[in-house]
C-alpha positions in Angstrom: 119.4 132.8 101.4 122.6 132.4 99.4 122.5 133.3 95.7 124.1 129.9 95.1 121.2 128.0 96.5 119.4 125.9 93.9 115.8 125.2 94.6 114.4 121.9 93.2 110.8 120.8 93.4 110.3 117.1 93.9 107.0 115.1 94.1 106.5 111.5 95.1 103.2 109.8 95.4 103.5 106.9 97.9 105.7 105.2 100.4 108.0 103.5 97.9 108.4 106.7 95.9 109.1 108.4 99.2 112.0 106.0 99.9 113.4 106.3 96.4 113.0 110.1 96.4 114.8 110.4 99.7 117.8 108.4 98.4 117.9 110.5 95.3 117.8 113.7 97.3 120.8 112.5 99.5 122.8 111.7 96.4 122.1 115.1 94.8 122.9 116.9 98.0 126.1 114.9 98.4 127.1 116.0 94.9 125.9 119.6 95.3 125.3 120.9 98.9 123.7 124.1 97.5 120.5 122.2 96.5 117.4 122.7 98.6 114.3 120.6 98.0 110.7 121.6 98.2 107.6 119.7 97.2 105.5 116.7 98.1 106.8 113.6 100.0 106.5 111.6 103.2 108.7 110.9 106.2 111.8 109.7 104.4 112.0 112.7 102.1 111.4 115.1 105.0 114.2 113.4 106.9 116.4 113.9 103.8 115.8 117.6 103.8 112.5 118.2 102.0 110.5 121.3 102.9 107.0 120.0 102.2 104.3 122.1 100.8 101.7 119.7 102.3 101.7 117.1 105.0 101.7 113.9 102.9 102.1 111.4 105.8 98.5 110.2 105.4 97.9 111.0 101.8 98.6 109.0 98.6 98.6 110.3 95.1 96.8 107.2 93.8 93.9 108.1 91.5 91.3 106.5 93.8 92.4 108.7 96.8 92.5 111.7 94.5 88.8 111.1 93.6 87.7 110.7 97.3 89.6 113.8 98.4 89.3 115.9 95.3 89.2 119.3 96.9 92.3 118.6 98.9 94.2 117.6 95.8 93.0 120.5 93.8 94.4 122.8 96.5 97.7 120.8 96.5 98.0 121.3 92.8 97.3 125.1 93.1 99.9 125.4 95.8 102.5 123.6 93.8 101.8 125.8 90.7 102.0 128.9 92.9 105.4 127.7 94.1 106.6 127.3 90.5 105.5 130.8 89.6 106.9 132.5 92.7 110.1 130.6 93.4 111.0 129.4 89.8 112.8 126.2 90.9 115.8 125.0 88.8 113.9 121.8 88.0 110.9 119.7 88.8 111.5 116.1 89.5 108.5 113.8 89.4 108.4 110.2 90.8 105.8 107.8 89.5 102.0 108.5 89.6 101.2 109.8 86.2 97.7 111.1 87.0 98.7 113.8 89.5 102.3 114.4 88.5 101.5 115.0 84.8 99.4 118.0 85.9 102.5 119.4 87.6 104.6 118.6 84.5 102.3 120.6 82.3 102.3 123.6 84.7 106.1 123.5 85.0 106.7 123.2 81.3 104.5 126.2 80.6 106.8 128.2 82.8 109.9 126.8 81.0 111.1 124.9 84.1 113.0 121.7 83.3 110.9 118.6 84.1 112.5 115.3 84.9 110.5 112.1 85.4 112.2 109.6 87.6 110.6 106.1 87.9 108.0 106.5 85.2 104.5 105.1 85.5 104.1 101.7 83.7 102.7 103.1 80.5 104.2 100.1 78.7 101.5 98.0 80.5 98.6 100.4 80.4 97.9 104.0 79.7 100.0 104.2 76.5 97.8 107.1 75.4 99.6 109.3 77.9 102.9 109.0 76.0 102.1 112.0 73.9 101.7 114.1 77.1 105.0 112.8 78.4 106.7 113.9 75.2 105.1 117.3 75.3 105.7 118.1 79.0 108.8 116.2 80.1 112.4 117.1 79.2 114.0 113.9 80.5 113.0 110.4 81.6 115.1 108.4 83.9 113.8 104.8 83.7 114.5 101.9 86.1 113.8 98.9 83.7 115.9 98.2 80.7 112.9 97.5 78.4 111.5 101.0 79.1 114.4 102.7 77.3 113.5 101.5 73.7 109.8 102.0 74.5 110.2 105.7 75.2 112.9 106.2 72.6 110.5 105.0 70.0 108.1 107.7 71.1 110.8 110.3 70.7 111.3 111.1 74.4 114.9 111.7 75.8 115.4 108.8 78.1 118.2 107.1 80.1 118.2 103.8 81.9 119.7 104.2 85.4 118.8 100.9 87.1 116.4 100.1 89.9 117.0 101.9 93.3 115.4 99.0 95.1 118.7 97.1 94.8 120.5 100.0 96.4 118.0 99.9 99.3 118.3 96.2 99.8 122.1 96.4 99.9 121.9 99.3 102.4 119.3 97.6 104.7 120.8 94.2 104.7 119.2 91.2 106.4 119.2 90.1 110.0 120.1 86.4 110.0 119.0 85.9 113.6 115.4 86.9 112.7 115.6 84.7 109.6 116.6 81.7 111.8 113.8 82.5 114.3 111.2 82.5 111.5 112.6 79.2 110.1 112.3 77.6 113.5 108.7 78.7 113.7 107.9 77.5 110.2 109.8 74.3 109.5 110.7 73.0 106.1 107.7 74.3 104.0 107.3 78.0 104.8 104.8 79.8 102.6 104.8 83.6 102.8 101.8 85.6 101.9 102.6 89.1 100.6 99.3 90.9 99.7 100.8 94.3 99.4 101.2 97.5 101.5 98.0 99.3 100.6 94.7 98.8 102.3 92.8 98.0 99.1 95.4 95.4 98.1 95.2 93.7 101.5 91.4 93.6 101.4 91.3 92.3 97.9 94.2 89.7 98.0 94.7 88.5 101.6 91.4 86.5 101.9 92.1 84.9 98.5 95.7 83.9 99.6 94.4 82.5 102.9 91.6 80.4 101.2 94.3 78.9 99.0 96.5 78.4 102.1 93.8 76.3 103.8 93.9 73.9 100.8 97.7 73.9 100.6 97.8 73.0 104.3 95.4 70.1 103.6 97.7 68.8 100.9 100.9 69.5 102.7 100.4 69.3 106.5 104.0 70.4 107.2 103.3 73.8 105.6 103.5 76.8 107.8 102.5 80.3 106.8 104.0 83.8 107.3 101.8 86.8 106.6 103.6 90.0 105.7 102.5 93.2 107.4 104.8 95.8 105.8 102.8 98.7 107.2 102.0 98.5 110.9 99.0 100.8 110.4 97.2 97.8 108.9 98.2 95.2 111.5 94.7 95.1 113.0 93.1 94.7 109.5 95.4 91.8 108.7 94.9 90.2 112.1 91.1 90.4 111.7 91.2 88.9 108.2 93.7 86.1 109.1 92.1 84.9 112.4 89.1 83.5 110.5 91.3 80.8 108.9 92.4 77.6 110.7 96.0 77.3 109.5 99.3 77.6 111.4 100.4 81.2 110.7 102.4 84.1 112.1 102.0 87.8 111.1 105.3 89.4 110.6 105.5 93.2 111.1 108.1 94.8 108.9 111.2 92.6 108.4 110.3 92.0 104.8 113.8 90.9 103.9 113.9 88.4 106.7 110.5 87.1 105.9 111.5 86.5 102.3 114.8 84.9 103.2 113.0 82.4 105.5 110.5 81.4 102.9 110.4 78.3 100.6 107.6 79.9 98.5 106.1 83.3 98.3 102.6 84.2 97.1 102.7 87.8 96.2 100.8 90.7 94.7 102.1 92.0 91.4 104.6 94.8 91.8 108.0 95.8 93.0 107.9 93.2 95.8 108.5 90.5 93.1 111.9 92.1 92.4 112.8 91.7 96.1 111.7 88.0 95.9 113.9 87.7 92.7 116.9 89.2 94.5 116.7 86.6 97.2 116.1 83.9 94.5 112.7 82.8 96.0 110.2 80.8 94.0 107.0 82.8 93.8 103.5 83.0 92.5 102.3 86.4 91.3 98.6 87.4 91.6 96.8 90.5 90.4 93.1 90.6 91.4 90.6 92.7 89.5 86.8 92.6 89.3 85.2 91.1 86.2 83.9 94.6 85.3 87.3 96.1 85.9 88.9 93.5 83.7 86.4 94.2 80.9 87.2 97.9 81.1 91.0 97.4 81.4 91.5 94.6 78.9 91.8 96.9 75.7 94.6 98.8 77.4 96.7 95.9 78.6 99.6 95.9 76.1 102.0 93.5 77.8 101.7 89.7 78.0 103.0 89.7 81.6 101.7 91.2 84.8 104.7 90.2 86.9 107.9 92.4 86.7 110.2 89.4 86.8 108.4 87.8 83.9 108.3 91.1 82.0 112.1 91.7 82.6 113.0 88.2 81.5 110.5 88.3 78.6 109.3 84.8 79.6 107.3 83.1 82.3 109.8 82.5 85.2 107.2 82.6 87.9 103.5 81.5 87.6 101.3 84.5 87.4 97.6 85.2 87.0 95.4 88.2 86.3 92.5 86.9 88.4 89.0 88.4 87.7 87.3 85.3 89.2 88.4 83.4 92.3 90.5 80.8 90.7 91.8 79.3 94.0 92.3 75.8 92.5 94.9 77.3 90.1 96.7 79.0 93.0 96.7 75.8 95.1 98.0 73.7 92.2 100.9 76.1 91.4 101.9 76.4 95.1 101.9 72.6 95.6 104.1 72.0 92.6 106.6 74.6 93.7 106.8 73.1 97.1 107.1 69.4 96.2 108.5 69.4 92.7 112.2 70.0 93.2 113.0 70.2 89.5 110.4 73.0 89.0 111.8 74.8 92.0 115.3 74.6 90.8 114.4 75.8 87.3 112.7 78.9 88.8 115.7 79.6 91.0 118.2 79.2 88.1 116.2 81.6 85.9 115.9 84.2 88.8 119.6 83.9 89.2 120.2 84.7 85.6 117.8 87.7 85.7 119.4 89.2 88.9 122.8 89.0 87.3 121.4 91.3 84.5 119.3 93.8 86.5 120.4 93.6 90.1 123.4 96.0 90.1 123.5 98.8 92.7 124.1 102.5 92.0 120.8 103.6 90.4 120.3 106.6 92.7 123.9 107.8 92.0 123.3 107.4 88.2 120.1 109.3 88.4 121.7 112.1 90.4 124.5 112.4 87.8 122.0 112.6 85.0 119.9 115.2 86.7 123.0 117.4 87.5 124.1 117.1 83.9 120.7 118.2 82.7 120.7 121.2 85.1 124.1 122.1 83.8 122.8 122.3 80.3 119.4 123.9 81.1 120.1 125.7 84.4 121.3 128.8 82.8 118.3 129.0 80.6 116.0 128.5 83.6 117.9 131.1 85.5 117.5 133.6 82.7 113.8 132.9 82.6 113.6 133.4 86.4 115.4 136.7 86.4 113.5 138.0 83.3 110.2 137.2 85.0 111.4 138.9 88.2 112.5 142.0 86.2 109.2 142.1 84.4 107.4 142.0 87.8 
């Protein structure tokens, strides 16, 4: 292998991180073809050139999965640390998922390998006790929300706001207008889309709730039609089995998330990144996060933000109705949905506020900005890492 090759370790925890990681990798390779990537990622990162240390196609770094497959993830960590020691990568890039990735950050930092955290976990909403660990083990944070920059600066961590890569991906993927029109023909004038999330536990927790509300919405507005998002085809049968119990006019839409959103008059969605997609297309939305009463009791002391929806957090006001639901408050959901469907003034107010928000945060170029910052950091720290690598090799 050429002496000019720069090995970079990169770790992403789920499907969205895999997409963002792949785009970052392509930008970095485009700017420096000598970079080779190793680490943890799924299909998109492998296609972008990742040499995976483990097959992550059926794994997630979410804490719940780590608990249920503990021995597997202990071995994954050991293999990553062994790679750090034997290969001495120029940098470690971590994407989201604090629980697992912070273990890697600590190991890399001990070996004096630069650690860059891209797309930080939402410590501003919960888990603020981990900020001290971030400061101790991470050299640079690249954040995707503007309010994160002062949050981490106040903790004394070097941080740069680069923008959200989601808007790059929306721009690249585009939208098939033919599919949009077909969905509209199926749905009519009052299309309500249900977006329970892409993970099994989200679907099981939220979809029945959304459907129960939809039954009552349909009773109030007989012209309403419903589209159910199936963003991961692996869960189509699960979604079909849940949905078939409800007597409403519905259609399950596999993939085609941009088209489904564009065809909608109202979206009922899980809290998360999908709300930014809805905002980009200026769609009125209701944001729901479901948690058990016990889970709410445990989590409440750590909830430090007044908003659960990203669009509301970014706007620092309530643009879209949202609820942290620890009891089945279906009547609230039905009431909010009915208003957003029939009250044109309320709809237009929501759309106008989403328009103003997207003008502020919806720019493209986040992946390019992140790649530039990473290369700048490697330029300033790469020589030091290289010396450490050669000194260790000489000592061996």
